[in-house]
Residue, then its C-alpha position, 0 to 999 in steps of 0.5 A: m488557466g487551462r482546463v481538462t474537462d473529460l477525465p478518463p474513467p477509473v482503472a478497474d483493477g481495485t487500485w489507483h496506482h497508475g499513470l499520474i498517481a504512480r508518477y506522484w508516488a515516485e516524486f514525493n512518497e518517501p519513507e519516514p526515517e523511523e519506518l525505514a530503520w524498523y524495516r531494515l532491522a526486521v529484514e536483518r532480524f528475520g533474514q534474507p533474501a526478503l520480498d517487498l510485496g507491494c513495493g510501488t515505486g521503491r519507497l522502501l525497497l530502494p533504500l534497503l537495497a542501497a544499504g546492502l540488503d537482498v530485497d526483491g519487489v512485486d507490485v500489481s502496477a506496471d507503472m509503479l514498477a517502471h518508476c522503481e526500475q528507473r530510480a534503481r538505474r539512476d542509483g546504480l541498483d538492480p532489483g528483481l521486480w515482478r508485476q503480479a497481484f498479491h493473490e497471484l504471487d508465483l516466484r521461483r525464489r523463496y524468502r526468509t522475510v516477506y513484508i507488506c507495508d500498508s497495502f493489504g486489502i487494497g484489492g477489495d476482495r477478501a478471498n483474494d486476500l486470503e489466497a495472498l497469505r497462502r501464497v506468501h506462506r508458500h514463498l517463505e523458507p521454513g522458519g521465515a517471517l511475514v511482516l504485515s502492517v494493517e491500518l485498523p478501521y478506526h485509525d481515523s476516528s474523526p466523525a467524518a470517517w469512523g462515524r460513518w459506520l453508524p446507521g444514518h451517517r452515510d448520507d453524504l456518500p459519494g462525497t464531493w471533491p475538496a474545493t481546494a488541494e495543495r500543489r506540489r512541485a516536482a524536480d522538473g518544475d511540473e506541479f502535481e495535485l491530489a485530491v481524495r473523496h470517499i464513494e461508499l462504505d459498507p460496514l456490514g461487509q467491512r469494505r470502502v471505495m475511494e477515488i483519487r484525482a491527479r492533476l498535472w500543471r505545467n507553466d500554470v496550465l492544467i495539461a492532464a488529469e486522471v481519476g483512480r478508484l481504490a476498493e479496500s477490504l477493512y480488517f480488525v485484528p481477530e479476522v487477520r489472525q484467523m486468516l493467517v492460521v488458515a493460510g498455514f502460519g503458526d507462531m505470530a505476534v501483533e505489535g504496535r506500529y514500529n514500536n516492538r511492543p505488544a499492540t494495545a487498543d489504542d493502536g490505530t495500525v498494528v504489525f503482524i509478525a507470523r512465522r512459517 
C-alpha cells in the first residue's frame, strides 16, 4: 500500500469543491428522483430561463437541460465547471456556464427562476451572502422567483453536532479524522475515499468550519490525497427572511423540503420561495 505523506493545504476561498473533491462530485453525486422532479416542476411553475446558482458538476442542471428546460449554471469552482462541461458534451448538451462567486454574480441574461440548492452560506461571510441575494434580485425578471433551500443549524440533532452549541461542549474541536472511511469505485476503476472532520464552531457568530480529505487509489496504491476546507454561515429562518426583505424581495413563502407545504418546527431543511 502506498502512502501520501504531505497533503496540500486547503484552498482558501471558503469552499472545498476543487481537485479530487470536484472529481468525486462528478463521479458519484447524483440527484434524488424526488428532488429532481421538484426542481423541474419549480422551473416549469415560475418560468424560464432558469439559473442554477452553485451548479457544481451539473447534478441538477444537466438532467433539467436534458428534459428540455432552458437552464444556465454558475459556480465558484473552475474544476466543478470543467467536469460539468465535460459531462454536458458527452450527453450532447450545451449549457451556458460561468465561473463566479454568488456575491459577484454579473450576467447579461435575466431569469424567471433562480435556484440555490443547499449551497447558500458556504462562503462563510454574511455580508457576501446578503450581497448574493441582492445580485439574484437584480438578475430576476419582474415577477420572477428565487428558490432557496437552507439546511437549518439543528438539521443534525445528534449530540456530537447540535450538542456542540452548548457551553463546554466544543472541547473535542478540532476533531480527528475518522479511523476508517468507505471507498467508492469510479467508472475507470479508480477508488475514492472521502472523510470529514469538524474544525471549529462559533455559536455566537453562527459559523462553522469543516475539512474534507479526499484520497485516490489506483490498483490498491494510494496515489493522491487532498484536503479542502469549507467555512459555512449557519442560518435560522427569521434571519434569512429579513435578508430577503433587505435584498428587495417582497412576497415570500417558507416550505418544508420538497413537500410544497408550509414549513414546521420539525423541518430540518426549508425552502424559501421569494418573488421579485
